[in-house]
N, C-alpha and C positions, 0 to 999 in steps of 0.2 A: 327496134324491140332490146336487141344487144345491148344496147345502151343504157335502156330503161333497167335492163335485168343488172348489169354489171354495178350499175350506180345503186342499187336496192340491195344488192350483197353488201357492199360496202358500208353502206347504211345501217343495217342488219349484224351490223357485228357485235356480238354481244359485250359489255364494257368490261374492261379489264377487271380483273379481282383483286382484292386489297393484297393481297403477296405479289402479282403483278406489278404491282403499282410501287409498291415498295421497293421491288426487284429493280424497277427501270430508275426510280429516285436514286436509289445506292449507283448505279451504275454511270449516272450523268454525275454523281458526285465525284464517284473516283476519275471520269475523264476529267472533270474540273480541277479537278487535285493534280493531277499529273502535266498537265497541261501548265498551272502555274508553277511545278516543280520544274519543267524544263524552261520555263522563262527564266525562272529564276537561277538557273545553270546558267543557261545562257549570258545571263547579266555578270553573272560570278566568272565566267571562261573571259570575257573580255574585261572585267577587272585585272584577271590575273595578266590577259596580253599587254594591257597599257603597264601595269608592272614591269612586266619582262622588256618592254622598248624601254622603258626608264631607265635601265639597265647599261643599254646598249650606246657608244657615243653620241654623243648630243652635235656634233663636228669635227671633221677629221683633221687632223694635221699638215700643217703644210711642210711637207720635206722637200729640200732643194733637190731640184732635178728630177723629180718625180710629180705625175699625176696621180690622185687617188682619189676614187670613187667608193662606197659601199650601198649595198641593197640588202633590205630587210622586208619580208613579206611572212604573217605570223599564220599558221595554218588555224581549220578550222575548231582544234582544240590545243588546248596551252601545250607549248613545247618548250624544248631546250638550247635553243640554238645562242651562241656568243660569239663576237667579236673585240677586236681591241685593238689600237695602235699606243703604244705607250712608249714614252721617251725613257733612252737607258743610257748609264754611261759613256762618256765620251762621242754625243753627240751621236748616237747610234739608235735606233728605233726597235722596239717589239712588235712585231704581228704576232696575234692568234686568232684560231679559230678554232671553239669547240662545238658540239654536238652530243646532249645528252642523249642518251636514249630512253624510250619512249614518249610519252606525252602525259600532259595532265601537270596538276598543281607541285608534284614532285618533281619534278623536271625540270620546273622555272624555278623550285628552291635550292637544287644543286646547282643551275646555272648561275644563282645568284652568289652561293658560298664560292665558285669557282672565281665567279668576279671578284669579289672581297680577297679570296687569296693573292689576285693579280695586284690589285691596288695595295693592299695592305702592307703586303712584304715587297713592294718596288724597292725600298733603300736597300733590301736585302740581294734582291732577284735581278736587280737591274744590272747588276755585275756578273749573272752567271752567262754561261752559253745553253743554246735551245736546249741542250740534250739535259743538263743539268736543271732548268730550268722543269722540264716534263717530269724527273726524279722527284722535286722538290714539289712538285703539284701533287705529285700521284701518293707521296708520303702522307701529305696532309689531306687527302681524300678517303685514304683507306679508312674500312672499318664503318662508321654511323653515317657518312655520308653515300656510300657507295652499297650499303645493305642489299639484302634479296636481289642480286643479280644484277641492281644498277651500274653502269659503267658510264663514259664521256670520252668521244673520240675528240685528239688534238691534236693541232697543228699550230707549232709554235718557230719563230724564225728571228735573228736577228740582223737587220739590215745595216750597213754603213753607207750612205748616199755619198761619203767622199769617195771609197775604193769601188763604190757598187756591188761589194762580195756583201751577197744574200746566204745563212749558214741555217740551213732549217734542221729541224726533226719534226718525227710524226708519232704518237701515241693512236696508231689504226686508223686514224682519219685518211676522206680520200684524197688521193694526192693532187697537189695545186696542179694548172695548166701553166704552161710557160709558150708563147706566142714568139718565135723570134724569125724573120724574112719570111715571112709565108707558109711557116710549120710549125702544128702545135706540138708539144710531147710533153710526157708525166716527169713530175717532179717525184720522183719514186725510188730515189736511190739509199733511201734507208727507211724503215718505219718499226713498229714496237705495237708491244698491247696496249689495247685502250686503259685508261686511267681508270684505277680501282679493281683490275682482275687481281694484280701479284702485287701487294706492297714494296717487293723486291728488286721490281722490273727495271732492268736499263736501259738505256737511250742510246743510239747512235746520232751521228749529223752529218751533215753533207754542204760542201760550201759551191754556191755559182757564181761566178760573176757576170753580174747583169752587162746587157750591150744596150746602146742609145737604139729605141724602139721596140725593144723587147716589151711583149705584155705579160705580167703576170695575173692569175685567175686564183685565186684562194676563195672554196665552196663545201656548202654540205650538201649532203645526199637528198635532201629536197628539191633538188634544183634536178639531178641527174635520174632522179627516181619520181619524178613528176607523169604522172598516166596522161595517156592518149584519150582525144576525148571521144573516138570512136568506141559509140557501145559493141561489148565482144571483145576490145582489142584490150590485150593487158601491156602492150607496148610501153616502153618507157622513154624520155626523151633522151637518156643517158649520155655519156661523155662522146658521142658521134655527134649528137644534136649540139652540144655545147661548142665542137670543135666547129662544126659548121657556121653557130651564129660568131664564133671568133674572126672567123675566115674571112665571112661577110663585112665586120667591121673594119676591117685591115688595118689602116694605121691609124684609125680614131682615135680620140682623146677616150680618158678612161669613163667617163659619164656615159660618153656615147656606144660604148663599146658594153657598158652594164645595161644599159636601154635595149641593145641588140638581143643581148643573151636574155634578157626578161619580156620581151615581145614575143622574141621565138617560143619560149616556156607557157606564154598565155595562149598563142595560135595552137600549139599542141596540144594542151589543155581544154583548149575552149572556154577559159577565162575561168574554170571551178578554183572554189576555192581548194587551196592543195590540202593534202590530207598531212603534210607535215612542213614545218619550217621552212623559208628557203631564203637563203643568205649568201651575197657573193661579196668579195672583199677585192675589188681590182687596182692594179699597180700598174701604171704607163709610166715606163723609163724615158723620159724627153731628148729629143734630138739632140737639143745643146749639153745633156749632162757628161758625152767625153770631151765634149773641147773645156769645160768643167774641170771635169776630171786631169786632162794631159797638162792643164795651165796649173 
């Protein structure tokens, strides 16, 4: 009898009024519109991510005596990571890693401007030291490109493959990691304000001589700030996680070292779509480099 009474109660409910019916239709319409808007936004963000990826190098150059690899993983939202390796005067190479603050289309646009400045002004900047390059980029980016609190962290270096001298400067960017003889250290001897904060900012540079077997890892904070997959745990992958992955890679080539880092990040985050772009540039000094230089 209880089931019969329950069924009768449901059946005997009064028909919704005309006002209730209109309200229900409006709610369904709003829900459909919101779902359509979300789908459209996701499509646009995917297009932006594709455009952003097209700004990055399609292939890495072959630098004598060095093994080079790179990795880029876009975030769920459009971001502004950028890396590049460009030819400079006297057979040297320029390394650039940049990270635009924030997300969205505006971050991607600023990244595109950054790339355009790097490539369009190569006839001039290919002769500049790393510190002067940052000052030039800062002067060009100030104002319209970095208004409303926007800024860009940049790490730039000049690599001479003959002498293995790496001269670097930093505009507020994460210090790269250098692994040598089983020990990881930070290249943090110099620093400076991010691009877009002060148009008159000056930058210093530091030179290190790389040794055969050295591993240089330049990255954006999407790597070290990757969040743990454990619910309720706000732990970061951090430089400690990065260093553990590098030490585990040992003397492996650049590609394998990069894979060890990305695998460790994926395991730490549970393969979640990253909240920020993740970019790594790995440079291994080949074992034969010392003999080539001395010869």
